[in-house]
N, C-alpha and C positions, 0 to 999 in steps of 0.2 A: 578450517578443516579440523581442529581439534574438537570443536563442538560436534561436528558431524561424526567423527569417530567415537566420541563419547556416547553420543545417541546410539550408534550402531551397537557399541559394547552393551548398553543397557537393554536395547532391544533384543539382542541375541542372548545376553546372559540370563536374564530372568526367565524365559522359557526353558533355558538349558538347566538352570538351577532347579526349577520345578520338576523337570524330567529326571534329573539325577536323583533327587530326593524320592520320588516315586519308585524309580529304579531300585535304589538302595533299600527302601521299605520292602519291596518285593523280594530282593535277595535275602533280607534279613528273615523274611517269612519262610523262605526255602531252607533255612539253616545251613548255609554254606560255610566252607573253611575261610580262614583269614587269607590265604594266598588267593582263592577264587574271588574273594571280596575285593582284594586290591587290584586284580586283573579287570574285574567288571568297572571298577571305578576309572581305570585307565582307558577302557573301552569307551565308556561314556564320554570322558574327556575328548577322546579322539573323534567320536562322532559329532560332538559339540563344535570341535574346531573345523571339521570338515563342513558342517552346515554353515557356520560362520563364514568360512571362506568363500563358499559359493553364494551365500545371500548378501554379503557386504556390497558388492558391487551394484546390486539390484536396489539395495536400500539408499546407497549413495545417489544413484541415478534419480530415484523418487524424490529425495530431499532437494536436489539440485532443480528438478522440475518444479517442485513447490516454491523455490526461491526465485526462480526465473518467473514464474506466473505471478507471484506477489510484487515483483519488481515492475512487471508490465503493467499490472493493475494500478500500482502507485504512480507510474509515469502517466497512465491515462487520466488519473484524477487530477494530477498536477496540471496536465495540459488543459484539461476541461476547466480548472479554476483559473487558469490564465486566460483562456478565451472569455470566460465571464467577466474577468476583470477589464479585459479590453472593451468588451461589449458596453460595460458600466461607463468606462472613460468616454467612449464615443458618444453615448447618450448624454452624459454631463456636458460634453463639449456641444452637442446640438442644442441642448437647453440654454447654454450660455450664449451661444450664437444667436438663438431665437430672442433672448432677453436683450441682447445688445441691438439687434434690428428693432425691437419695439421701443427701446430708448431712442435710437436715432429716429424713428418715425415720430415720437413724441416731441424730440427736439425740432424736428422739421414743421411739425404742426404749430408748436409754439412760435417758432421763428415766422411762419406764414401769417399767424394770428398777430404777432407784433407789427409785421410789415403792413398788414391790412389796418391795423389801429393807427399806425404811423401815417399811412396814406389818407384815411379818413381825417385824422388830426390836421394834417398839412392841408388838405383840401378845404376842410372847415375853416381854417385861418385865412385862406387865401380868398374865400367869399366874403 
């Protein structure tokens, strides 16, 4: 909240300062008395305070909306990354299973070849 208040102060103070300087330059050009000058400074300060009072909630609301939007975007990206990781894991598992099946098929083929060779060898000796 401190950061938000600091931002609000900067957002409101800089234009108010600019307005005050322009106002003071205008008053100096009119060659007013010292008392009128101090009254105009107080008036400018009051105007700035009222503007700040009415604008601050609006600015805070906008900043909170931006924060919420950024959090939603971040959560969506994180969920998307997790989904990608999950998909990659599934693909890796499928590849691993396919390789294991190929290995089993090769072993079965080798076993069949060995049995066929053994049958031929045994039959050859019997004759």
